[in-house]
Short mmCIF file of the C-alpha atoms (twelve columns), coordinates in Angstrom:
data_MODEL
# 
_entry.id   MODEL 
# 
loop_
_atom_site.group_PDB 
_atom_site.id 
_atom_site.type_symbol 
_atom_site.label_atom_id 
_atom_site.label_alt_id 
_atom_site.label_comp_id 
_atom_site.label_asym_id 
_atom_site.label_seq_id 
_atom_site.Cartn_x 
_atom_site.Cartn_y 
_atom_site.Cartn_z 
_atom_site.pdbx_PDB_model_num 
ATOM 1   C CA . MET A 1   22.779 41.665 28.066 1 
ATOM 2   C CA . ASP A 2   26.492 41.703 28.783 1 
ATOM 3   C CA . ASN A 3   27.332 42.023 25.095 1 
ATOM 4   C CA . SER A 4   24.624 44.491 24.134 1 
ATOM 5   C CA . PRO A 5   25.712 47.939 22.972 1 
ATOM 6   C CA . ASP A 6   22.648 49.268 24.826 1 
ATOM 7   C CA . MET A 7   24.281 48.472 28.171 1 
ATOM 8   C CA . PRO A 8   26.777 50.893 29.728 1 
ATOM 9   C CA . GLU A 9   30.321 49.714 30.400 1 
ATOM 10  C CA . TYR A 10  29.855 49.970 34.157 1 
ATOM 11  C CA . TYR A 11  27.080 47.354 33.895 1 
ATOM 12  C CA . ARG A 12  29.502 44.790 32.463 1 
ATOM 13  C CA . GLU A 13  32.130 45.580 35.097 1 
ATOM 14  C CA . GLU A 14  29.723 45.359 38.036 1 
ATOM 15  C CA . ALA A 15  27.881 42.315 36.661 1 
ATOM 16  C CA . ASN A 16  31.194 40.485 36.233 1 
ATOM 17  C CA . GLN A 17  32.161 41.330 39.828 1 
ATOM 18  C CA . LEU A 18  28.854 39.896 41.033 1 
ATOM 19  C CA . LEU A 19  29.360 36.784 38.893 1 
ATOM 20  C CA . ALA A 20  32.851 36.294 40.335 1 
ATOM 21  C CA . LYS A 21  31.449 36.503 43.868 1 
ATOM 22  C CA . TYR A 22  28.231 34.497 43.593 1 
ATOM 23  C CA . TYR A 23  28.800 31.875 40.886 1 
ATOM 24  C CA . PRO A 24  31.341 29.934 42.973 1 
ATOM 25  C CA . ILE A 25  28.735 29.774 45.740 1 
ATOM 26  C CA . GLU A 26  26.099 28.547 43.283 1 
ATOM 27  C CA . VAL A 27  28.256 25.633 42.149 1 
ATOM 28  C CA . ASP A 28  29.917 24.835 45.481 1 
ATOM 29  C CA . PRO A 29  29.295 21.106 46.065 1 
ATOM 30  C CA . LYS A 30  30.007 21.468 49.790 1 
ATOM 31  C CA . MET A 31  27.100 23.842 50.405 1 
ATOM 32  C CA . THR A 32  23.529 22.650 50.706 1 
ATOM 33  C CA . GLU A 33  20.738 24.138 48.639 1 
ATOM 34  C CA . GLU A 34  19.346 25.782 51.773 1 
ATOM 35  C CA . GLU A 35  22.720 27.429 52.459 1 
ATOM 36  C CA . LYS A 36  22.957 28.721 48.894 1 
ATOM 37  C CA . ILE A 37  19.482 30.234 48.610 1 
ATOM 38  C CA . PRO A 38  20.138 33.444 50.601 1 
ATOM 39  C CA . TYR A 39  23.195 34.136 48.445 1 
ATOM 40  C CA . MET A 40  21.292 33.497 45.235 1 
ATOM 41  C CA . VAL A 41  18.502 35.848 46.336 1 
ATOM 42  C CA . GLU A 42  21.124 38.461 47.232 1 
ATOM 43  C CA . TRP A 43  22.744 38.007 43.802 1 
ATOM 44  C CA . TYR A 44  19.401 38.472 42.072 1 
ATOM 45  C CA . GLN A 45  18.648 41.598 44.108 1 
ATOM 46  C CA . LYS A 46  22.029 43.149 43.331 1 
ATOM 47  C CA . ILE A 47  21.851 42.426 39.612 1 
ATOM 48  C CA . HIS A 48  18.282 43.736 39.570 1 
ATOM 49  C CA . ASP A 49  19.403 46.950 41.291 1 
ATOM 50  C CA . LEU A 50  22.180 47.266 38.724 1 
ATOM 51  C CA . LEU A 51  19.687 46.939 35.863 1 
ATOM 52  C CA . VAL A 52  17.488 49.604 37.408 1 
ATOM 53  C CA . LYS A 53  20.548 51.856 37.789 1 
ATOM 54  C CA . CYS A 54  21.156 51.523 34.028 1 
ATOM 55  C CA . SER A 55  17.752 53.116 33.287 1 
ATOM 56  C CA . ILE A 56  17.235 50.932 30.252 1 
ATOM 57  C CA . LYS A 57  13.899 50.947 28.497 1 
ATOM 58  C CA . GLN A 58  11.603 47.930 28.282 1 
ATOM 59  C CA . ALA A 59  11.953 47.842 24.487 1 
ATOM 60  C CA . SER A 60  15.735 47.601 24.849 1 
ATOM 61  C CA . ILE A 61  15.395 44.658 27.231 1 
ATOM 62  C CA . GLU A 62  12.967 42.916 24.878 1 
ATOM 63  C CA . GLY A 63  15.443 43.378 22.016 1 
ATOM 64  C CA . MET A 64  18.347 42.053 24.079 1 
ATOM 65  C CA . VAL A 65  16.332 39.028 25.191 1 
ATOM 66  C CA . SER A 66  15.224 38.305 21.613 1 
ATOM 67  C CA . ALA A 67  18.796 38.543 20.337 1 
ATOM 68  C CA . SER A 68  20.223 36.431 23.153 1 
ATOM 69  C CA . SER A 69  21.064 32.757 22.925 1 
ATOM 70  C CA . ALA A 70  20.813 32.430 26.736 1 
ATOM 71  C CA . ARG A 71  18.519 29.724 28.053 1 
ATOM 72  C CA . LEU A 72  17.383 28.602 31.483 1 
ATOM 73  C CA . ARG A 73  19.588 25.928 32.956 1 
ATOM 74  C CA . LEU A 74  18.385 22.362 33.009 1 
ATOM 75  C CA . GLY A 75  16.163 21.885 36.034 1 
ATOM 76  C CA . SER A 76  15.314 25.586 36.461 1 
ATOM 77  C CA . THR A 77  11.612 24.975 35.969 1 
ATOM 78  C CA . CYS A 78  11.526 22.286 38.647 1 
ATOM 79  C CA . TYR A 79  13.563 24.432 41.005 1 
ATOM 80  C CA . CYS A 80  11.225 27.396 40.596 1 
ATOM 81  C CA . ALA A 81  8.144  25.285 41.143 1 
ATOM 82  C CA . ARG A 82  9.611  23.692 44.263 1 
ATOM 83  C CA . HIS A 83  10.571 27.000 45.828 1 
ATOM 84  C CA . ASN A 84  7.342  28.895 45.604 1 
ATOM 85  C CA . TRP A 85  8.294  30.988 42.587 1 
ATOM 86  C CA . LEU A 86  4.924  32.731 42.590 1 
ATOM 87  C CA . ILE A 87  5.756  34.689 45.750 1 
ATOM 88  C CA . LEU A 88  9.068  35.788 44.247 1 
ATOM 89  C CA . LYS A 89  7.298  36.761 41.014 1 
ATOM 90  C CA . VAL A 90  4.930  39.071 42.857 1 
ATOM 91  C CA . ARG A 91  7.848  40.634 44.704 1 
ATOM 92  C CA . ILE A 92  9.815  41.124 41.485 1 
ATOM 93  C CA . VAL A 93  6.951  42.795 39.648 1 
ATOM 94  C CA . LYS A 94  6.271  45.069 42.611 1 
ATOM 95  C CA . GLN A 95  9.889  46.232 42.789 1 
ATOM 96  C CA . SER A 96  10.291 47.539 39.268 1 
ATOM 97  C CA . SER A 97  8.616  47.668 35.908 1 
ATOM 98  C CA . VAL A 98  11.936 46.505 34.408 1 
ATOM 99  C CA . THR A 99  11.060 42.927 35.321 1 
ATOM 100 C CA . GLU A 100 7.476  43.060 34.128 1 
ATOM 101 C CA . ILE A 101 8.454  41.888 30.653 1 
ATOM 102 C CA . PHE A 102 9.450  38.485 31.976 1 
ATOM 103 C CA . SER A 103 6.565  36.070 31.844 1 
ATOM 104 C CA . PHE A 104 6.308  33.356 34.460 1 
# 
């Protein structure tokens, strides 16, 4: 999404600021998984709010996802299964139709 012409410039700026703040926490070997989870949830919520702020259409998201070479990180499926992903899925879908295109 960062490289899509459909995304406004402020999206890239704000998304990069969030990445700079939260990615170091994600990869910090001194923090436990339990310590990281609240930060990762916060990161998701902020990036989700940013996407909503952009008022992009579902078709635009589908096009960006189709054109993207991004993939889930190794182990993401196991992580989601272990951490009750279904509850998060319901919460995501309830918050905004933007996320409804993602299938779980």
